[in-house]
N, C-alpha and C positions, 0 to 999 in steps of 0.2 A: 157572509157576502160572497157572491160569485165573483171569481177573479179571472182576469185575462191578461195575457202577455202579448204585446205587439212587437214583432221582430222586424225592424225597419232598416232599410238600406242607407248607408252613408255615401253612396255613389249616385243617388237619384231615385227617390220613391215617387210614385205617381200620387199627387195630392189627394184626389177624391177617393182613391182606393184605401188610403190610410185614414183620412179625416172623417169620411162618412161612417165607416164602422166604429171608429173610436168614439165619436160624439154620440152615435146612436146607442152604443153599449152604456156609456156613462149616463145618458138620459134614462136608462132603465136600471140605474143604481148599481151597475157592475163596477168593480174596482179594476182600474187599468194600470199596468206597468209597461214601460217601453224599454226595449233592449236594442242595442246596436252592436256590431261586431267588436268595436274597440271601446265602446262606452262614450264615444263622442256623439254630439247631437246629430240626428239624421239630416240628410240634405234632400230638399225637395227638387224634383225635376222642374226646371224653369218652364218647360213647355206646358206643364200641368197647372201653372198659375198665370198663363198668358190669356187675358180676356178674349183675344181674337181666336184662341184655340178652344177654350172651355167655357166661355161666357163670363161676364163680369161678376155675376152672383157667386158662381163656384170659385172663381179666382179669389175673390175677396174673402170668402169663408175659409178657404184653405190657408191663405196668408195670415188671417187673424189667429187661427188655431195654431198654425206652425210657429208663429212668433211668440205666442203667449201661453201655450199649454205647458204646465210645469213639468210633466213627465217627458214630453217630447224634447224639452230643453235640458233635461237632466236624466238621461237614460242610464240603465245599468249595463254592465259589460255582459255580452251574450254568454261568455263562458261561465259566468256565475249563476245563470238561470237554470232552474230545474223544473221539468215538466210537471212533476207531482205537486208543485206548489200552486198550480193554476188549473182552473176548470177548462180553459181553452187557450190555444196558442193561435195567434193571427199573424199571417205573413202577407202584408200588403205588397202589391206589385210595383212595377216600374222597371224600365230597362236596367237601372242601376243594380238591381238584385243579381243580374248575371255576373257582376264583378265581385260581389262579396257574399251576400246571404246564401245564394243558391249553392255555392260550393264550400260553405263554411261547415266544418265538422260538428260544431256545437249546434248549429241550426238543424243539421241532419239528425243529431241526437234528440233534440226537442221534438221534431216532427215524428220521428220513429216512436218515441216513448208516448206521445200523445195519441197516436193512431193505433199502434200495435199493443198498447198497454190495456189494462182493465178499466182505467178511468181517463177522462180527458177527451178533448176533441181538437181538431185543427181546421182552421179556415185558411185556404191558400188562394191568392188572387192573382190573375193575369200572368205577368212574367215570373212571379215567384213560384208558379206551378212548375217551373223548370227545376226547382229543388227536388221534385219527385224523381227526376232522372239521375240524381246523385245519391239517393237514399236507399240503402239496402237493409233488409231484415232477414236474419237467418240465411244469409248467403244469396238470396234473391232480391229483386227490386221490390220495395214496399208497395209500389203502385201496380205491380203485375196483376192483371186481371181486374183491376178496379176501374169503375166508371169515373171519368174525369172530364172537365172542361178547362179551358185556359186560353191564352193569347194565341190566335190562329195564324198560320202562315199567310193566309190571304190578307190579313191586316198588316203583317210585318212587311209584306211586299210594297205597301204604300208608304213605308217609313225609310227603309234602307235603300241604298242604291245597288247597282249590279255587283259591286264589290263588297257588299254588306257593311258599308260605311253609313253611320247615322248622321243626322243633320249637324251634330256637333263635332263630327270628324272621327268619333270613336269607332273602332271596328267591332261589330257585333260578334261575340265569340261563338254563339250557337243560336239556333232557332228553337224556341220552346217546344212547339208541336213536334218537330222532328225527334228531339231527344226523348220526350215523354212517350211518344209512340214506340221508339226503339227500346224503351224499358218495359214494353208489353202492356201498356195501359189500354183501356177501352176508351179511346178518345172521341169526344163529340162536342165541338164548340157551338153547335146549334146555330149556324150562321143565318138561318132564316128567322130566328127568334130575336125579339128586342133585347131580351136579357138571357143569361145562361148561368145557372147555378146548379151544381150536381152534388148530391149527397150519396156517399157510399160508406156505410158504417160510420166510423168516427171521423171520416175525411170529408170535408166540404171544399169544393173548388168553385171558383167564379171566373168568368171569361175575361172581364176587363172593367174599366171604370163605370160604364153604364149599368153594370150588374152589382155595383157596390152596395146600394141600398137593399136590394133583394138578398144579397149575401149576408148582410148584417141581420136582417129579419130572420133568415133561415137559421143562422147561428143561435139567435135568441130562442127560436122554436126548439132547436135540438137540445138546448140547455134547459128547456122548460121554464124559461123566464117570462113572466107576465109583465105587462106595462105597470109602472108604479101608480099607486092610487093617487087621485087628485087631492090636493090639500083642502 
């Protein structure tokens, strides 16, 4: 069975960016494991389950999965996870990743081994793309020269104030686009397109929540996984 590891933030993951790929992969009979930095259950960003923000259908779906999914509620500790045990590593986004996953040495190891190794793939979504700005391979940045998309500055400007304070009062430590560009990535968030998913070798990146469904389908294609047969 094809296996995937979801590395999810304990400081606020964006609901759709985790739940859409997770449920889609499971519907295609993939085995899913969830990991968090400390092994505690991940925490959903409340803005991503606000019906006024994401719509009632999405909010209800995320809440239902977040509250009842066995792996989300009993994750493994990130340090115990090894890339070779999985066919793909998925890094859902959300501002919370900037405080834990993106700067976690074990997350960097998983990403590096999945992308630079001979087997495995990685899907990195939205703010989690910032992880690429902290991940080095053979002395250089893993993302150097790679085509990527991710959460763009233009969108961030609509969330933080002039002092980079978020609506909940937290100070945003960095802007994803700025940091990934500084790591010499070939950045294009395709702002004129409805969705943005980029494949460069074993690295798949997605712009944000609206691209989650396309990202999941792209990962399935890259893994050569076909839809399960009807009973």
